[in-house]
C-alpha positions in Angstrom: 18.0 20.2 11.7 16.9 17.2 10.1 19.9 14.2 10.9 21.3 12.1 8.0 19.1 9.5 6.6 20.7 6.0 7.4 20.0 3.4 4.8 16.4 3.1 3.9 15.0 -0.5 3.4 11.5 -1.2 2.2 10.3 -4.2 3.8 8.0 -5.2 0.1 7.9 -6.9 -2.2 5.7 -4.9 -4.3 7.4 -3.2 -7.4 5.1 -0.1 -7.6 6.1 0.4 -3.8 10.0 0.3 -5.3 9.3 2.0 -8.1 7.8 5.5 -6.1 10.9 5.5 -4.1 12.8 5.3 -7.2 10.6 8.0 -8.3 11.5 10.6 -5.5 15.5 9.7 -5.6 15.1 7.4 -2.7 18.1 5.6 -2.5 17.1 2.4 -0.9 17.5 -1.8 -0.8 14.6 -4.4 -0.5 13.7 -6.7 2.3 11.9 -9.3 2.8 8.7 -8.7 5.2 6.8 -11.3 4.8 4.0 -11.8 7.7 0.4 -13.3 7.9 -1.4 -11.1 6.3 -4.9 -11.5 8.2 -7.3 -9.2 10.1 -8.1 -10.3 13.3 -12.2 -11.2 14.1 -14.1 -6.9 14.1 -10.5 -5.5 13.3 -11.1 -2.7 11.5 -9.6 -1.5 7.9 -7.3 0.5 9.8 -6.2 -0.9 12.6 -5.3 -4.1 10.9 -3.6 -2.1 8.0 -1.0 -0.5 10.4 -0.6 -3.8 12.4 0.6 -5.6 9.0 2.8 -2.5 8.0 4.4 -2.6 12.2 4.4 -6.1 11.9 6.2 -6.0 8.2 9.4 -3.7 10.2 9.6 -5.8 12.9 10.4 -8.8 10.9 13.3 -7.0 8.7 14.6 -5.1 12.0 14.8 -8.5 13.1 17.8 -8.9 10.9 19.3 -6.0 11.1 21.5 -3.9 13.3 20.7 -0.5 11.5 18.4 1.2 8.9 14.9 3.0 8.7 12.4 0.8 7.5 10.0 1.4 5.8 6.8 -1.1 5.5 3.2 -1.0 4.0 0.2 -2.5 3.6 -3.2 -1.5 1.1 -6.6 -2.8 0.9 -9.3 -1.6 -0.5 -12.5 -1.2 1.4 -16.3 -1.2 -0.1 -19.3 -1.5 2.4 -16.6 -2.6 5.3 -15.7 -5.1 3.9 -11.4 -5.9 3.0 -10.9 -6.9 -0.9 -7.7 -7.6 -0.9 -5.9 -9.3 -3.4 -8.0 -11.8 -5.9 -7.1 -15.4 -4.9 -8.1 -16.1 -8.7 -9.9 -14.6 -11.9 -13.7 -15.6 -10.9 -12.8 -13.9 -7.6 -11.0 -11.1 -9.1 -14.4 -10.6 -11.8 -16.6 -10.8 -8.7 -14.5 -8.2 -6.9 -14.9 -6.0 -10.1 -18.5 -6.2 -10.5 -18.6 -5.0 -7.3 -16.6 -2.4 -7.6 -18.4 -1.2 -10.9 -19.9 2.5 -10.6 -19.1 3.0 -7.1 -17.1 4.9 -4.5 -14.8 2.9 -2.4 -11.3 3.7 -0.1 -7.9 2.2 -0.9 -6.3 2.9 2.8 -2.6 2.1 2.7 -1.1 1.3 6.3 2.7 2.6 7.0 5.2 2.2 9.6 8.8 3.6 9.9 11.4 1.6 11.9 15.0 3.0 13.4 16.6 0.1 13.9 19.2 1.7 15.7 17.3 4.1 18.2 14.7 1.5 18.2 11.9 4.2 17.4 8.7 3.6 15.5 6.2 5.4 13.6 3.2 4.2 12.2 -0.3 5.9 10.7 -2.8 5.4 7.7 -4.0 7.9 4.3 -7.2 6.7 3.0 -8.2 7.6 -0.3 -11.8 7.9 -2.1 -12.1 6.3 -5.4 -14.7 6.4 -7.3 -15.0 3.0 -10.1 -16.8 3.9 -13.4 -20.1 1.5 -14.3 -18.0 -1.7 -16.4 -19.6 -4.5 -19.1 -19.0 -7.5 -18.3 -17.2 -7.5 -21.2 -14.9 -5.2 -19.7 -14.7 -6.9 -16.3 -13.5 -10.4 -18.6 -11.1 -7.8 -21.0 -9.3 -6.5 -17.5 -9.0 -9.7 -15.8 -7.5 -11.6 -18.8 -4.9 -9.0 -18.9 -3.9 -10.3 -15.3 -2.8 -7.5 -13.9 -5.9 -7.3 -11.2 -4.5 -10.6 -9.7 -1.5 -9.1 -7.3 -3.8 -6.2 -6.9 -5.7 -5.3 -3.6 -8.8 -4.6 -4.6 -8.5 -6.4 -8.0 -7.2 -3.4 -9.8 -3.7 -0.9 -10.5 -4.9 2.4 -11.2 -1.2 2.9 -12.5 -1.7 0.5 -15.0 -4.8 -0.6 -17.5 -7.1 -0.3 -14.6 -6.4 3.2 -14.8 -9.3 2.7 -17.6 -11.6 2.5 -15.5 -11.1 5.5 -12.6 -13.3 8.1 -13.1 -12.8 10.1 -9.7 -10.5 10.1 -7.0 -10.8 11.7 -3.4 -7.0 12.1 -1.8 -4.0 11.3 -2.6 -2.9 9.5 -5.7 0.2 7.3 -4.4 -2.0 5.9 -1.7 -4.2 4.3 -3.7 -0.9 2.3 -5.7 0.3 1.3 -2.8 2.8 3.8 -0.8 1.2 7.6 -0.1 4.8 9.6 -0.4 3.1 12.3 1.9 2.8 9.9 4.8 5.9 8.6 4.2 7.9 11.9 4.7 6.2 13.1 7.5 6.7 9.4 9.3 10.0 10.3 8.5 10.2 13.7 9.7 8.8 12.8 13.0 12.1 10.4 13.5 14.1 13.1 13.1 14.9 12.4 9.1 14.0 14.7 5.7 14.4 13.5 2.4 15.3 16.6 1.5 18.3 18.8 1.8 
């Protein structure tokens, strides 16, 4: 029988991740899991995002005596290259031009850390996304909305960017930034459940 959930701490400043946890009725508090987000040379995307998610939960765990900490990191991968958050509008336009009319992968690494028991689990999810073919005018309009600027791959599927997503293969919530089924499975591996 699953144990009672300890206090949940989301090691993220992402409003999208907060919205997703709220949507499934999970009570939590926010803590900043700020870490250096740079891949090592030749580091595979799944290894990178899992490492960053783990680093976020460990950073928050150092300030706590109890709680179940959830950390995540999301990247877009195209032709084996990581597309993180754009540096400026020109960078966002470049990313969107590259994504136009093509399939790409969205990967999210997730880590859960139980402070009381010092047990940790981590894994990643991958969703394939097909973008519509975008005109220069559409790209320029979208970038000017400001939405792409704080998102991996320069788009948000849950916002205006959803206008340009033709198809997905995999979990939608993963593309938003927190694959809820994976979070649930990892919590169960630690002996906890979000359902009665």
